[in-house]
C-alpha positions in Angstrom: 147.0 118.1 99.6 145.1 115.3 97.8 146.6 111.9 98.3 148.4 113.0 101.4 148.7 110.4 104.2 147.5 113.0 106.7 144.1 113.0 105.1 143.7 109.3 105.7 144.4 109.5 109.4 141.1 111.4 110.3 139.1 109.1 108.0 140.6 106.0 109.7 139.9 107.5 113.1 136.2 108.1 112.2 135.9 104.4 111.1 137.1 103.4 114.6 134.4 105.3 116.4 131.6 103.0 117.7 128.2 103.5 116.3 126.0 104.9 119.0 122.3 104.0 118.8 120.0 107.0 118.8 118.3 107.8 122.1 119.0 104.4 123.8 117.4 105.6 127.0 114.0 106.3 125.6 111.9 108.5 123.4 112.1 112.3 123.9 108.9 114.3 124.7 109.1 115.8 121.3 108.0 112.4 119.8 104.8 112.2 121.8 102.4 113.4 119.1 104.0 111.8 116.0 105.5 108.8 117.7 108.4 109.3 115.3 111.9 108.4 116.6 114.8 110.7 116.1 116.9 108.2 114.3 118.8 110.5 111.9 119.3 109.1 108.4 116.8 106.2 109.1 113.2 106.0 108.0 110.4 103.8 109.3 109.9 100.4 107.7 107.3 100.4 105.0 106.7 96.7 105.1 104.0 95.2 107.4 105.2 95.0 110.9 105.9 91.7 112.5 104.7 93.2 115.7 101.1 93.6 116.8 99.6 95.1 120.0 97.4 92.9 122.1 95.3 94.5 124.8 93.1 92.8 127.5 90.9 94.3 130.2 92.0 92.9 133.6 90.6 94.0 137.0 90.0 97.6 136.0 93.3 98.0 134.1 94.3 97.1 130.6 97.3 94.9 130.0 99.1 95.5 126.7 101.7 93.3 125.1 103.7 93.8 122.0 103.5 90.5 120.2 106.1 89.3 117.7 109.9 89.2 117.6 112.1 90.7 120.4 112.4 94.5 120.2 114.7 97.1 121.9 112.7 100.3 121.7 109.2 101.5 122.0 106.9 104.4 122.5 103.4 103.3 123.6 100.3 105.3 124.4 96.6 104.8 125.0 94.5 107.2 122.8 91.0 107.9 121.9 90.4 106.6 118.4 91.4 109.2 115.8 93.0 111.5 118.4 96.7 112.4 118.8 96.8 112.9 122.6 97.5 110.2 125.2 94.8 109.4 127.7 95.1 107.4 130.9 98.4 106.5 132.5 100.8 103.7 132.8 101.8 102.0 136.1 104.6 99.7 137.2 106.8 100.0 134.1 108.4 96.6 133.4 112.1 96.1 133.6 114.0 98.0 130.9 111.2 100.5 130.4 110.0 103.7 131.9 107.0 106.1 131.9 107.2 109.6 130.5 104.7 112.5 130.7 103.5 113.4 127.2 101.2 116.4 126.7 101.8 117.4 130.3 99.9 114.3 131.5 101.7 112.3 134.1 102.9 108.8 133.1 100.8 109.0 129.9 103.3 107.1 127.7 105.8 104.3 128.2 109.2 104.0 126.4 112.4 102.0 126.7 114.9 102.7 129.4 117.6 100.9 127.4 117.9 98.9 124.3 118.0 95.5 126.1 115.6 93.0 124.5 111.9 93.0 125.4 109.5 90.3 124.3 105.9 89.3 124.1 106.0 88.4 127.8 106.6 92.0 128.7 103.3 93.4 130.1 102.5 97.1 130.1 99.7 98.1 132.6 97.5 101.0 131.6 95.0 102.7 133.8 91.8 104.4 132.4 91.4 108.1 133.0 89.4 109.3 136.0 85.7 110.2 135.7 86.3 113.9 134.9 88.4 112.9 131.8 86.5 109.8 130.9 86.6 108.3 127.4 84.4 105.5 126.0 86.8 103.9 123.7 90.6 103.5 123.6 93.2 102.1 121.3 96.8 101.6 121.9 99.3 103.1 119.5 103.0 102.5 119.3 106.3 102.7 117.5 108.3 99.6 117.9 112.0 99.4 117.1 113.9 96.1 116.8 117.0 98.2 116.6 118.1 101.7 115.6 117.8 101.0 111.9 114.6 98.9 111.9 111.4 100.3 113.3 107.7 100.5 112.6 105.4 103.4 113.4 101.6 103.8 114.0 101.0 100.2 115.2 97.5 100.1 116.6 95.5 97.7 118.8 91.9 96.9 118.3 89.6 99.5 119.9 88.2 98.6 123.2 85.4 100.0 125.3 86.6 101.0 128.8 85.2 101.8 132.2 86.8 104.9 133.6 87.7 104.9 137.3 84.5 105.2 139.2 82.4 105.3 136.0 78.9 103.6 136.0 78.4 102.1 132.5 75.2 100.1 132.9 71.6 101.1 133.6 71.5 98.7 136.5 74.6 100.2 138.0 73.2 103.7 137.5 69.9 102.7 139.2 71.9 101.2 142.2 73.8 104.4 142.6 70.6 106.6 142.5 68.7 104.3 144.9 71.7 104.2 147.3 72.0 108.0 147.2 68.2 108.5 147.8 68.4 106.1 150.8 71.4 108.0 152.2 69.6 111.3 151.7 66.4 109.9 153.4 68.4 109.0 156.5 69.0 112.7 157.1 
């Protein structure tokens, strides 16, 4: 019956329930291709992101940082430019993050393990793919969420040329491998 005090009780109870952030323990595998969070009723920000992706090649791996204000959630992948499939893999996930296996590729993406703050000092370490899956260029693509209601998608790093595990990328290096192989064969 309209105006009944019994109608107000369920409404008050609903107001007392805590708001639970969507997927506080990381992105689902279903988000791997689109990098879109499952934050129902919330759309990505349309303004320029205050976050940028910085990538640096260090000792055969790439160190990626998300620059800008603190953030709670992320989904980060290395991809060939203009492709929607992750390449390479992530190692040693920093505190408050974890690796997931997108596209049936082990540790091919990194996401948040909780919504604790992460900052520009958080370093994500990416390993290039092995020789049989070698790519020449990679860019890092991410969705970054400051909180459940405020996130940006399709953030990209600059493209970078990479050396795959065991790959020879210079003529001098190729010549050295050929000469070493010929010397080894001549010994037999």
